[in-house]
C-alpha positions in Angstrom: 0.0 0.0 0.0 3.0 2.3 0.6 1.8 5.9 1.0 -1.8 4.8 1.4 -0.9 2.6 4.4 -1.8 5.0 7.3 -0.7 2.5 9.9 2.8 2.1 8.5 3.1 5.9 8.0 2.0 6.5 11.6 4.8 4.1 12.8 7.4 6.0 10.8 6.0 9.4 12.1 6.2 8.2 15.7 9.8 7.2 15.1 10.9 10.7 14.0 8.4 12.9 15.9 10.0 15.9 17.5 7.6 15.3 20.4 9.3 11.9 21.2 13.0 10.9 21.4 13.7 11.5 17.8 16.8 13.7 18.1 19.1 10.7 18.6 17.8 9.0 15.5 18.0 12.2 13.4 21.5 12.7 14.7 22.4 9.1 13.5 20.9 9.9 10.1 23.2 12.9 9.6 26.2 11.0 10.9 25.4 8.2 8.3 24.8 10.8 5.6 28.1 12.6 6.2 29.9 9.2 6.3 28.4 8.2 2.9 29.0 11.6 1.3 31.6 13.7 2.9 30.9 16.7 0.6 27.6 17.2 2.3 29.1 18.2 5.7 30.3 21.6 4.4 26.8 22.6 3.6 25.8 22.7 7.3 26.8 24.8 10.3 29.1 23.2 13.0 26.2 23.1 15.5 23.5 20.8 14.0 20.9 21.0 16.8 18.7 23.6 15.0 19.1 21.7 11.7 18.1 18.4 13.3 15.0 20.0 14.9 13.9 21.6 11.6 14.3 18.3 9.7 12.3 16.4 12.3 9.5 19.0 12.3 9.3 19.0 8.5 9.2 15.2 8.2 6.6 15.0 11.1 4.3 17.5 9.4 4.6 15.9 5.9 3.9 12.5 7.3 0.9 13.8 9.2 -0.5 15.2 5.9 0.1 11.9 4.1 -1.6 10.0 6.9 -4.6 12.2 6.4 -4.4 11.6 2.6 -3.6 15.3 2.0 -0.8 15.3 -0.5 -1.2 18.6 -2.2 0.4 20.9 0.4 3.4 18.6 1.3 4.3 18.1 -2.3 4.1 21.9 -2.9 6.3 22.4 0.2 8.8 19.8 -1.0 9.0 21.4 -4.4 9.7 24.8 -2.9 12.3 23.2 -0.7 14.0 21.7 -3.7 14.1 25.0 -5.5 15.4 26.8 -2.4 18.1 24.2 -1.7 19.8 25.1 -5.0 21.5 27.9 -3.0 23.5 25.3 -1.2 24.8 23.7 -4.4 22.8 20.5 -3.9 23.1 18.0 -6.8 21.4 14.7 -7.7 24.2 12.7 -6.0 23.4 14.5 -2.7 19.7 13.4 -3.0 20.8 9.9 -3.7 23.1 9.7 -0.7 20.3 11.3 1.5 17.9 8.6 0.4 20.4 5.9 1.2 21.3 7.3 4.6 17.7 7.9 5.7 16.7 4.4 4.7 19.7 2.8 6.4 19.1 4.8 9.6 15.5 3.8 9.8 16.0 0.1 9.2 19.0 -0.1 11.6 17.1 1.6 14.5 13.7 0.1 13.9 14.9 -3.4 13.0 12.7 -5.3 15.5 9.5 -3.7 14.2 10.4 -3.4 10.5 7.7 -5.1 8.5 7.2 -5.5 4.8 4.5 -2.8 4.9 6.7 -0.4 6.8 9.5 -1.1 4.3 7.3 -0.3 1.3 6.0 2.9 3.0 9.5 4.0 3.8 10.8 3.4 0.3 7.9 5.3 -1.3 8.2 8.2 1.2 11.9 8.6 0.7 11.6 8.4 -3.1 8.8 10.9 -3.1 10.7 13.4 -0.9 13.9 13.2 -2.9 12.2 12.9 -6.3 9.9 16.0 -5.8 12.8 18.1 -4.5 15.3 17.2 -7.2 12.7 17.4 -9.9 11.6 20.9 -8.8 15.2 22.0 -8.7 15.8 20.7 -12.2 12.7 22.5 -13.5 13.8 25.9 -12.2 15.5 28.1 -14.8 16.7 31.0 -12.7 19.9 31.1 -10.6 20.2 29.0 -7.5 21.2 32.1 -5.5 22.0 35.8 -5.8 25.0 37.6 -4.4 25.5 41.2 -3.5 27.8 43.7 -1.9 27.0 45.8 1.1 27.3 49.5 0.3 25.9 51.0 3.6 25.5 49.8 7.2 23.6 52.3 9.3 23.3 51.7 13.1 20.0 53.4 13.8 19.6 52.3 17.4 21.4 50.2 20.0 20.3 46.9 18.5 18.9 48.0 15.1 20.7 48.4 11.8 19.7 49.2 8.2 21.8 47.5 5.6 21.8 48.4 1.9 23.4 46.3 -0.9 23.7 46.1 -4.6 23.1 42.6 -6.0 25.1 41.4 -9.0 21.8 40.9 -10.8 18.3 41.9 -9.7 16.4 39.4 -7.5 12.8 39.2 -8.5 10.4 39.3 -5.6 7.0 40.7 -4.7 6.7 43.5 -2.1 6.0 41.7 1.2 8.0 38.6 0.5 11.1 37.4 2.3 14.4 35.8 1.3 16.9 33.5 3.0 20.3 35.2 3.6 23.8 34.1 4.4 26.4 36.6 5.7 30.2 36.1 5.7 30.5 36.6 9.5 28.5 33.4 10.1 28.8 31.1 7.1 26.2 28.3 6.5 23.7 29.8 9.0 21.0 31.1 6.8 18.3 33.4 8.1 15.0 34.8 6.6 14.8 38.5 6.1 12.3 40.8 4.4 13.5 43.4 1.8 12.3 46.8 2.9 12.0 48.2 -0.6 10.4 46.8 -3.8 12.6 45.0 -6.3 14.9 47.4 -8.1 16.1 47.2 -11.7 19.7 48.2 -10.6 19.8 45.4 -8.0 19.5 47.7 -5.0 18.0 46.0 -1.9 17.6 47.0 1.8 17.2 45.0 5.0 16.3 46.1 8.5 17.7 43.9 11.2 17.3 43.8 15.0 19.9 41.9 17.1 18.0 39.2 19.0 19.3 38.1 22.4 21.5 35.0 21.8 21.0 35.3 18.0 24.4 34.6 16.4 23.4 35.9 12.9 21.4 38.9 13.9 24.1 40.1 16.3 26.8 39.7 13.7 24.8 41.6 11.1 24.0 44.5 13.5 27.5 44.7 15.0 30.0 43.5 12.4 28.6 44.1 8.9 30.8 46.4 6.9 30.7 47.9 3.4 32.3 45.5 0.9 30.9 42.4 2.6 29.4 39.9 0.2 26.0 38.4 1.0 24.3 35.5 -0.6 20.5 35.0 -0.7 17.9 32.7 -2.0 14.8 33.2 -4.1 11.7 34.8 -2.5 9.0 33.2 -0.3 5.9 34.4 1.4 2.6 35.9 0.4 1.9 39.1 2.3 0.0 41.3 -0.1 -2.7 44.0 -0.5 -5.6 43.5 -2.9 -5.8 47.0 -4.3 -9.3 46.3 -5.5 -10.4 45.1 -2.1 -11.3 46.6 1.3 -9.3 49.2 3.2 -6.2 47.9 5.0 -4.9 47.6 8.6 -1.2 47.1 8.9 0.5 46.3 12.2 4.3 46.4 12.4 6.5 45.6 15.4 10.1 47.0 15.2 11.8 45.6 12.1 8.6 43.8 11.1 8.0 47.2 9.4 10.3 46.1 6.5 7.8 44.0 4.4 4.9 46.4 5.0 7.1 49.4 4.1 7.9 47.6 0.8 4.2 47.1 0.1 3.4 50.7 0.9 6.2 52.0 -1.3 5.0 49.9 -4.2 1.5 51.2 -3.7 2.7 54.8 -4.2 3.1 54.0 -7.9 -0.7 54.1 -8.3 -3.0 57.1 -8.1 -5.8 55.3 -6.4 -5.4 52.8 -3.5 -7.5 51.5 -0.6 -7.0 53.4 2.6 -4.1 52.0 4.7 -3.7 52.6 8.4 -0.4 51.5 9.9 0.3 51.0 13.6 4.0 51.0 14.0 5.3 49.9 17.4 8.5 49.7 19.4 9.7 49.7 23.0 11.0 53.3 23.1 10.2 56.3 20.9 13.8 56.3 19.7 13.3 52.8 18.3 10.7 53.9 15.8 13.7 54.1 13.6 11.9 54.7 10.2 9.3 57.2 11.3 10.7 59.9 9.1 10.3 57.8 6.0 6.7 57.0 7.0 6.1 60.7 7.6 7.3 61.5 4.1 5.2 58.7 2.6 2.0 59.8 4.4 2.5 63.5 3.7 2.3 62.8 0.0 -0.1 59.9 -0.1 -3.5 60.8 1.5 -4.6 57.2 1.5 -1.9 56.4 4.1 -2.1 57.2 7.9 0.3 56.1 10.5 0.0 55.7 14.3 3.4 55.3 16.1 3.2 53.3 19.4 5.8 52.9 22.1 5.7 50.9 25.2 7.5 53.7 27.2 6.8 57.4 26.9 10.5 58.5 27.1 13.8 57.4 25.7 16.6 55.7 27.7 20.0 57.5 28.1 21.7 55.5 25.4 19.3 57.0 22.8 21.5 60.1 22.6 24.2 58.0 20.9 22.0 57.4 17.8 20.2 59.6 15.2 17.0 61.4 16.2 14.2 59.6 14.5 11.3 61.9 15.3 9.7 63.6 12.3 8.3 67.2 12.3 5.2 67.7 14.4 1.7 67.7 13.0 1.2 64.4 11.1 1.4 61.6 13.6 0.4 61.5 17.3 2.4 58.8 19.2 0.5 56.6 21.6 1.9 54.8 24.7 1.1 51.2 25.3 1.2 47.7 23.8 0.2 47.2 20.2 -2.6 44.7 20.8 -4.3 47.0 23.4 -3.9 50.2 21.3 -5.2 48.6 18.1 -8.3 47.0 19.6 -9.4 50.3 21.2 -10.6 51.2 17.8 -12.7 48.1 17.3 -12.3 44.8 15.6 -11.1 46.0 12.2 -13.1 43.1 10.8 -14.0 45.0 7.6 -10.3 45.4 6.7 -7.5 43.5 5.0 -5.2 42.9 7.9 -1.4 42.4 7.6 0.7 41.8 10.8 4.5 41.6 10.8 7.0 41.3 13.6 8.4 38.9 16.1 6.3 35.7 16.7 5.1 36.7 20.2 4.0 40.1 18.9 2.2 38.6 15.9 0.4 36.0 18.1 -0.7 38.6 20.6 -2.0 41.0 17.9 -3.7 38.1 16.1 -5.4 36.9 19.3 -6.5 40.4 20.3 -8.1 41.0 16.9 -9.8 37.7 16.8 -11.2 38.2 20.3 -12.7 41.5 19.1 -14.4 39.8 16.1 -11.9 40.1 13.2 -12.3 37.1 10.9 -9.3 34.7 11.0 -9.2 34.5 7.2 -8.7 38.3 6.9 -5.4 38.2 8.9 -2.2 37.7 7.0 1.2 37.1 8.5 4.4 35.2 7.6 4.9 31.7 9.1 5.8 32.0 12.8 8.4 29.2 12.6 10.9 29.5 9.8 
């Protein structure tokens, strides 16, 4: 029965489930893979804990979908994964050695319970995963990755930086999408970032980055990036968008979550008529509303855009004096004090709007829950995946 045998698939899912004791098995899989094909090891960071967890979660989810006989989403996911993995330089031989290592690891560790039905399901699952990924990669005509040179690194606050680059060739993406980025300070540790401007014919691109406590990549970007650094990035993902023929829009941005919404707003300025957009832009301190001047300029010349700045604290800390003054001229925006979910829901449910929320996962979850509790339909709320 293979992929139609829910019992065999459930057995395989239980063996690799991140909720169980799967880390040891996933670790053995990578050890086996690296032993079979030594060239693979250089594609991964020295610390494999995060990679093992991501692999286990992906397999667990895909198996759950196959058990429920829902193949469309996991196949689309695997195809996108195959296209995206071209940035690592993955070849057919790597997929072949992956299949060999995964099958060998499963049979060695589940030997006592390995039946003919499980064997057939495992073979079909592994062949499907590697076949879809390699086939999608082969069908893609564009480059596997894009490279660019940092031309400006601006420290706009204690833990915030704006980085501008010129790519060797333009990277096609829709405003609101995100790309996977590798920086020279931390090789082989890719992180998702959203361009803060629409795609440019000259290859210009801009990212806004906040240093996360304990985050190796974000701290390196904020503290160590210099003009001349060479960055590499993948093709675009994500689907944040505004239907210009649809209802008015509510946007909610927390800190550098502003970047994709800013890109969408900038793209909308190309048109004479747009739905009304109200943006709530939040940070801890007033000085961390780092792009308020740009938003002031955009709103002053585009009457369909209004902006409400929100800060958790009413005054700035002493260290704010070391960084540029971000406050725009008086008269256009009145800053409010409080938490974004509380401020936004004071105005109602916003249930008649297109709703786009962008920021850290805790902030997105809190805003989403607050809006839903006020009556906003779930299907109207857009945000990027909370685990990437």
